[in-house]
N, CA, C and O atoms as CSV, one atom per row, in Angstrom:
chain,resi,resn,atom,element,x,y,z
A,1,MET,N,N,2.807,-14.805,13.064
A,1,MET,CA,C,3.450,-14.621,11.405
A,1,MET,C,C,4.978,-13.983,11.492
A,1,MET,O,O,5.536,-13.254,12.312
A,2,LYS,N,N,5.358,-14.568,10.333
A,2,LYS,CA,C,6.547,-13.930,10.248
A,2,LYS,C,C,6.778,-12.753,9.912
A,2,LYS,O,O,6.031,-12.319,9.035
A,3,PRO,N,N,7.900,-11.766,10.471
A,3,PRO,CA,C,7.831,-10.419,9.874
A,3,PRO,C,C,8.543,-9.954,8.717
A,3,PRO,O,O,9.718,-10.310,8.630
A,4,VAL,N,N,8.046,-9.202,7.778
A,4,VAL,CA,C,8.721,-9.053,6.491
A,4,VAL,C,C,9.137,-7.714,6.551
A,4,VAL,O,O,8.770,-6.900,7.398
A,5,GLN,N,N,9.910,-7.512,5.629
A,5,GLN,CA,C,10.690,-5.884,5.585
A,5,GLN,C,C,10.080,-5.172,4.464
A,5,GLN,O,O,10.061,-5.753,3.379
A,6,PRO,N,N,9.554,-3.940,4.566
A,6,PRO,CA,C,9.330,-3.201,3.459
A,6,PRO,C,C,10.410,-2.805,2.714
A,6,PRO,O,O,11.481,-2.724,3.314
A,7,ASP,N,N,10.378,-2.529,1.504
A,7,ASP,CA,C,11.595,-1.929,0.539
A,7,ASP,C,C,11.274,-0.429,0.756
A,7,ASP,O,O,10.255,-0.060,1.340
A,8,ALA,N,N,12.406,0.594,0.142
A,8,ALA,CA,C,12.449,1.829,0.705
A,8,ALA,C,C,10.968,2.413,0.008
A,8,ALA,O,O,10.352,3.233,0.688
A,9,LEU,N,N,10.643,2.188,-0.738
A,9,LEU,CA,C,9.238,2.896,-1.442
A,9,LEU,C,C,8.083,2.468,-0.539
A,9,LEU,O,O,7.250,3.310,-0.204
A,10,LEU,N,N,8.008,1.423,-0.200
A,10,LEU,CA,C,6.555,1.263,0.670
A,10,LEU,C,C,6.952,1.595,2.405
A,10,LEU,O,O,6.169,1.814,3.330
A,11,SER,N,N,8.381,1.536,2.414
A,11,SER,CA,C,8.655,2.101,3.893
A,11,SER,C,C,8.098,3.514,4.335
A,11,SER,O,O,7.899,3.853,5.502
A,12,GLU,N,N,7.867,4.328,3.135
A,12,GLU,CA,C,7.375,5.612,2.993
A,12,GLU,C,C,6.249,5.734,3.576
A,12,GLU,O,O,5.989,6.585,4.427
A,13,VAL,N,N,5.277,4.630,3.027
A,13,VAL,CA,C,4.014,4.717,3.600
A,13,VAL,C,C,3.825,3.735,5.149
A,13,VAL,O,O,2.919,3.992,5.941
A,14,VAL,N,N,4.677,2.786,5.350
A,14,VAL,CA,C,3.895,1.740,6.480
A,14,VAL,C,C,5.213,1.975,7.498
A,14,VAL,O,O,5.076,1.636,8.673
A,15,GLY,N,N,6.495,2.557,7.052
A,15,GLY,CA,C,7.315,2.589,8.467
A,15,GLY,C,C,8.366,1.528,8.027
A,15,GLY,O,O,8.080,0.518,7.384
A,16,LYS,N,N,9.501,1.838,8.406
A,16,LYS,CA,C,10.691,1.195,8.348
A,16,LYS,C,C,10.774,-0.201,8.709
A,16,LYS,O,O,11.385,-1.042,8.050
A,17,GLU,N,N,10.184,-0.404,9.701
A,17,GLU,CA,C,10.024,-1.552,11.050
A,17,GLU,C,C,9.778,-2.435,10.252
A,17,GLU,O,O,9.012,-2.203,9.317
A,18,PRO,N,N,10.549,-4.053,10.469
A,18,PRO,CA,C,10.043,-5.047,9.821
A,18,PRO,C,C,8.493,-5.491,10.596
A,18,PRO,O,O,8.441,-5.398,11.822
A,19,CYS,N,N,7.329,-5.943,9.869
A,19,CYS,CA,C,6.070,-6.323,10.626
A,19,CYS,C,C,5.328,-7.335,10.044
A,19,CYS,O,O,5.252,-7.290,8.816
A,20,PRO,N,N,4.622,-8.459,10.759
A,20,PRO,CA,C,3.656,-9.351,9.779
A,20,PRO,C,C,2.959,-8.925,8.659
A,20,PRO,O,O,2.220,-7.976,8.919
A,21,ARG,N,N,2.932,-9.284,7.535
A,21,ARG,CA,C,2.160,-9.157,6.307
A,21,ARG,C,C,1.010,-8.734,6.574
A,21,ARG,O,O,0.571,-7.894,5.789
A,22,GLY,N,N,0.225,-9.100,7.609
A,22,GLY,CA,C,-1.142,-8.330,7.810
A,22,GLY,C,C,-1.170,-7.096,8.210
A,22,GLY,O,O,-1.962,-6.211,7.885
A,23,GLU,N,N,0.078,-7.039,9.220
A,23,GLU,CA,C,0.000,-5.339,9.487
A,23,GLU,C,C,0.457,-4.246,8.465
A,23,GLU,O,O,0.116,-3.071,8.328
A,24,VAL,N,N,1.304,-5.003,7.826
A,24,VAL,CA,C,1.561,-3.778,6.434
A,24,VAL,C,C,0.137,-3.798,5.860
A,24,VAL,O,O,-0.580,-2.807,6.003
A,25,VAL,N,N,-0.153,-4.528,5.430
A,25,VAL,CA,C,-1.535,-4.119,4.896
A,25,VAL,C,C,-2.687,-3.393,5.482
A,25,VAL,O,O,-3.490,-2.735,4.819
A,26,LYS,N,N,-2.722,-3.593,7.068
A,26,LYS,CA,C,-3.434,-2.752,7.690
A,26,LYS,C,C,-2.899,-1.486,7.976
A,26,LYS,O,O,-3.758,-0.688,8.348
A,27,LYS,N,N,-1.668,-1.014,7.917
A,27,LYS,CA,C,-0.992,0.246,8.021
A,27,LYS,C,C,-1.424,1.024,6.448
A,27,LYS,O,O,-1.796,2.193,6.353
A,28,LEU,N,N,-1.276,0.117,5.367
A,28,LEU,CA,C,-1.363,0.697,4.148
A,28,LEU,C,C,-3.095,1.116,3.872
A,28,LEU,O,O,-3.412,2.039,3.123
A,29,TRP,N,N,-4.004,0.347,4.544
A,29,TRP,CA,C,-5.247,0.767,4.491
A,29,TRP,C,C,-5.500,2.004,5.625
A,29,TRP,O,O,-6.364,2.842,5.368
A,30,ASP,N,N,-4.856,2.083,6.674
A,30,ASP,CA,C,-4.652,3.347,7.661
A,30,ASP,C,C,-4.378,4.525,6.512
A,30,ASP,O,O,-5.218,5.357,6.170
A,31,TYR,N,N,-3.212,4.431,6.065
A,31,TYR,CA,C,-2.798,5.462,5.127
A,31,TYR,C,C,-3.846,5.797,3.700
A,31,TYR,O,O,-3.968,6.816,3.021
A,32,ILE,N,N,-4.299,4.868,3.644
A,32,ILE,CA,C,-5.594,4.923,2.239
A,32,ILE,C,C,-6.646,5.980,2.746
A,32,ILE,O,O,-7.024,7.032,2.231
A,33,LYS,N,N,-6.944,5.451,3.751
A,33,LYS,CA,C,-8.473,5.959,4.523
A,33,LYS,C,C,-7.983,7.462,5.252
A,33,LYS,O,O,-8.787,8.393,5.266
A,34,LYS,N,N,-6.698,7.608,5.813
A,34,LYS,CA,C,-6.605,8.825,6.457
A,34,LYS,C,C,-6.256,9.977,5.432
A,34,LYS,O,O,-6.165,11.156,5.772
A,35,HIS,N,N,-6.105,9.600,4.381
A,35,HIS,CA,C,-5.620,10.486,3.236
A,35,HIS,C,C,-6.585,10.501,2.009
A,35,HIS,O,O,-6.391,11.181,1.002
A,36,LYS,N,N,-7.596,9.710,2.205
A,36,LYS,CA,C,-9.143,9.774,1.613
A,36,LYS,C,C,-8.662,9.196,0.161
A,36,LYS,O,O,-8.970,9.765,-0.887
A,37,LEU,N,N,-7.974,8.160,0.205
A,37,LEU,CA,C,-7.752,7.998,-1.492
A,37,LEU,C,C,-8.248,7.057,-2.209
A,37,LEU,O,O,-7.867,6.648,-3.305
A,38,GLN,N,N,-9.490,6.572,-1.283
A,38,GLN,CA,C,-10.353,5.550,-2.113
A,38,GLN,C,C,-11.384,6.570,-2.952
A,38,GLN,O,O,-11.814,7.672,-2.609
A,39,ASP,N,N,-11.635,5.770,-4.232
A,39,ASP,CA,C,-12.583,6.391,-5.391
A,39,ASP,C,C,-14.100,6.366,-4.638
A,39,ASP,O,O,-14.802,5.363,-4.507
A,40,PRO,N,N,-14.440,7.836,-4.145
A,40,PRO,CA,C,-15.806,7.604,-3.916
A,40,PRO,C,C,-16.930,6.888,-4.331
A,40,PRO,O,O,-17.787,6.379,-3.609
A,41,LYS,N,N,-16.850,6.888,-5.793
A,41,LYS,CA,C,-17.618,6.184,-6.363
A,41,LYS,C,C,-17.728,4.449,-6.666
A,41,LYS,O,O,-18.715,3.749,-6.893
A,42,ASN,N,N,-16.483,4.159,-6.577
A,42,ASN,CA,C,-16.356,2.480,-6.364
A,42,ASN,C,C,-15.060,2.860,-5.291
A,42,ASN,O,O,-14.126,3.651,-5.419
A,43,LYS,N,N,-15.456,1.892,-4.132
A,43,LYS,CA,C,-14.546,2.184,-3.057
A,43,LYS,C,C,-13.563,0.982,-3.334
A,43,LYS,O,O,-12.768,0.855,-2.403
A,44,ARG,N,N,-13.401,0.125,-4.278
A,44,ARG,CA,C,-12.546,-1.025,-4.489
A,44,ARG,C,C,-11.332,-0.325,-5.318
A,44,ARG,O,O,-10.285,-0.893,-5.627
A,45,MET,N,N,-11.700,1.102,-5.633
A,45,MET,CA,C,-10.419,1.303,-6.331
A,45,MET,C,C,-9.539,2.185,-5.507
A,45,MET,O,O,-10.223,3.022,-4.917
A,46,ILE,N,N,-8.383,2.281,-5.285
A,46,ILE,CA,C,-7.540,3.159,-4.838
A,46,ILE,C,C,-6.719,4.173,-5.841
A,46,ILE,O,O,-6.086,3.758,-6.812
A,47,ILE,N,N,-6.811,5.447,-5.503
A,47,ILE,CA,C,-6.048,6.688,-6.006
A,47,ILE,C,C,-4.858,6.634,-5.580
A,47,ILE,O,O,-4.776,6.571,-4.353
A,48,ALA,N,N,-3.687,6.636,-6.272
A,48,ALA,CA,C,-2.428,6.830,-5.959
A,48,ALA,C,C,-1.884,8.427,-5.856
A,48,ALA,O,O,-1.822,9.243,-6.775
A,49,ASP,N,N,-1.503,8.609,-4.411
A,49,ASP,CA,C,-0.586,10.099,-4.308
A,49,ASP,C,C,0.836,9.691,-4.886
A,49,ASP,O,O,1.213,8.728,-5.554
A,50,ASP,N,N,1.472,10.800,-4.365
A,50,ASP,CA,C,2.883,10.659,-4.817
A,50,ASP,C,C,3.417,9.483,-4.068
A,50,ASP,O,O,3.919,8.593,-4.753
A,51,LYS,N,N,3.388,9.316,-2.598
A,51,LYS,CA,C,4.000,8.136,-2.205
A,51,LYS,C,C,3.465,6.964,-2.441
A,51,LYS,O,O,4.178,5.965,-2.344
A,52,LEU,N,N,2.209,6.860,-2.771
A,52,LEU,CA,C,1.550,5.412,-3.421
A,52,LEU,C,C,1.871,5.087,-4.955
A,52,LEU,O,O,1.615,3.989,-5.449
A,53,LYS,N,N,2.402,6.049,-5.599
A,53,LYS,CA,C,2.223,5.839,-7.390
A,53,LYS,C,C,3.544,4.980,-7.484
A,53,LYS,O,O,3.599,4.041,-8.278
A,54,PRO,N,N,4.467,5.264,-6.776
A,54,PRO,CA,C,6.056,4.361,-6.873
A,54,PRO,C,C,5.622,2.945,-6.597
A,54,PRO,O,O,5.986,2.002,-7.300
A,55,VAL,N,N,4.819,2.823,-5.530
A,55,VAL,CA,C,4.564,1.396,-4.925
A,55,VAL,C,C,3.537,0.752,-5.958
A,55,VAL,O,O,3.712,-0.462,-5.856
A,56,PHE,N,N,2.834,0.927,-6.631
A,56,PHE,CA,C,1.706,0.977,-7.851
A,56,PHE,C,C,2.227,0.725,-9.088
A,56,PHE,O,O,1.509,0.701,-10.088
A,57,ASN,N,N,3.631,0.500,-9.125
A,57,ASN,CA,C,4.417,0.657,-10.617
A,57,ASN,C,C,4.307,1.958,-11.251
A,57,ASN,O,O,4.744,1.933,-12.402
A,58,GLY,N,N,3.846,3.137,-10.860
A,58,GLY,CA,C,3.390,4.228,-11.772
A,58,GLY,C,C,2.037,4.543,-12.203
A,58,GLY,O,O,1.731,5.484,-12.936
A,59,LYS,N,N,1.051,3.467,-11.562
A,59,LYS,CA,C,-0.104,3.323,-12.242
A,59,LYS,C,C,-0.842,4.493,-11.087
A,59,LYS,O,O,-0.466,4.594,-9.919
A,60,LYS,N,N,-1.840,5.233,-11.644
A,60,LYS,CA,C,-2.641,6.074,-10.886
A,60,LYS,C,C,-3.800,5.822,-10.103
A,60,LYS,O,O,-4.211,6.572,-9.217
A,61,GLN,N,N,-4.423,4.528,-10.523
A,61,GLN,CA,C,-5.004,3.913,-9.781
A,61,GLN,C,C,-5.076,2.412,-9.957
A,61,GLN,O,O,-4.893,1.787,-11.002
A,62,VAL,N,N,-5.419,1.865,-8.570
A,62,VAL,CA,C,-5.551,0.261,-8.893
A,62,VAL,C,C,-6.516,-0.010,-8.097
A,62,VAL,O,O,-6.920,0.838,-7.301
A,63,ASP,N,N,-7.039,-1.217,-8.174
A,63,ASP,CA,C,-8.190,-1.825,-7.325
A,63,ASP,C,C,-7.610,-2.710,-6.393
A,63,ASP,O,O,-6.547,-3.322,-6.499
A,64,MET,N,N,-8.589,-2.710,-5.283
A,64,MET,CA,C,-7.588,-3.468,-3.643
A,64,MET,C,C,-6.915,-5.089,-4.287
A,64,MET,O,O,-5.903,-5.631,-3.842
A,65,PHE,N,N,-7.561,-5.488,-5.127
A,65,PHE,CA,C,-6.793,-6.598,-5.037
A,65,PHE,C,C,-5.383,-6.809,-6.027
A,65,PHE,O,O,-4.612,-7.767,-5.976
A,66,GLU,N,N,-5.310,-5.806,-6.791
A,66,GLU,CA,C,-3.913,-5.631,-7.601
A,66,GLU,C,C,-3.224,-4.995,-6.610
A,66,GLU,O,O,-2.010,-5.196,-6.638
A,67,MET,N,N,-3.768,-4.057,-5.462
A,67,MET,CA,C,-2.770,-3.091,-4.620
A,67,MET,C,C,-2.022,-4.600,-3.772
A,67,MET,O,O,-0.800,-4.708,-3.667
A,68,THR,N,N,-2.724,-5.365,-3.384
A,68,THR,CA,C,-2.116,-6.463,-2.543
A,68,THR,C,C,-1.056,-7.281,-3.256
A,68,THR,O,O,-0.098,-7.767,-2.654
A,69,LYS,N,N,-1.274,-7.427,-4.660
A,69,LYS,CA,C,-0.251,-8.246,-5.453
A,69,LYS,C,C,0.871,-7.176,-5.682
A,69,LYS,O,O,2.061,-7.396,-5.461
A,70,LEU,N,N,0.344,-5.949,-6.165
A,70,LEU,CA,C,2.056,-4.901,-5.773
A,70,LEU,C,C,2.921,-5.067,-4.957
A,70,LEU,O,O,4.121,-5.323,-5.060
A,71,VAL,N,N,1.721,-4.785,-3.449
A,71,VAL,CA,C,2.646,-4.666,-2.112
A,71,VAL,C,C,3.648,-5.673,-2.116
A,71,VAL,O,O,4.768,-5.491,-1.640
A,72,SER,N,N,3.135,-7.106,-2.832
A,72,SER,CA,C,3.860,-8.009,-2.336
A,72,SER,C,C,5.327,-7.985,-3.090
A,72,SER,O,O,6.353,-8.378,-2.535
A,73,GLY,N,N,5.289,-7.595,-4.103
A,73,GLY,CA,C,6.894,-7.077,-4.698
A,73,GLY,C,C,7.897,-6.224,-4.094
A,73,GLY,O,O,9.072,-6.085,-4.434
A,74,HIS,N,N,7.066,-5.505,-2.862
A,74,HIS,CA,C,7.919,-4.355,-2.216
A,74,HIS,C,C,8.047,-4.744,-0.689
A,74,HIS,O,O,8.377,-3.863,0.105
A,75,LEU,N,N,7.789,-6.086,-0.229
A,75,LEU,CA,C,8.502,-7.005,1.154
A,75,LEU,C,C,9.460,-7.990,0.499
A,75,LEU,O,O,9.479,-8.538,-0.603
A,76,LYS,N,N,10.248,-8.021,1.569
A,76,LYS,CA,C,11.567,-8.986,1.771
A,76,LYS,C,C,11.331,-9.881,2.686
A,76,LYS,O,O,12.198,-10.702,2.985
């Protein structure tokens, strides 16, 4: 897969190095699980911390499908 470049906001979470889109999503999930950002009642919902809120366009919580869409806007 072709490497993509995360923008400044997303690179705070997944790192600055270009990598394939699938790897970006994997790193994002690793971050979410490490910081326990999944809603315990509904695992599809991701709770934004200070680093994720700008990536999620200021939203406090998004579902995992919306997250993928929002992250696409932060890749070049």
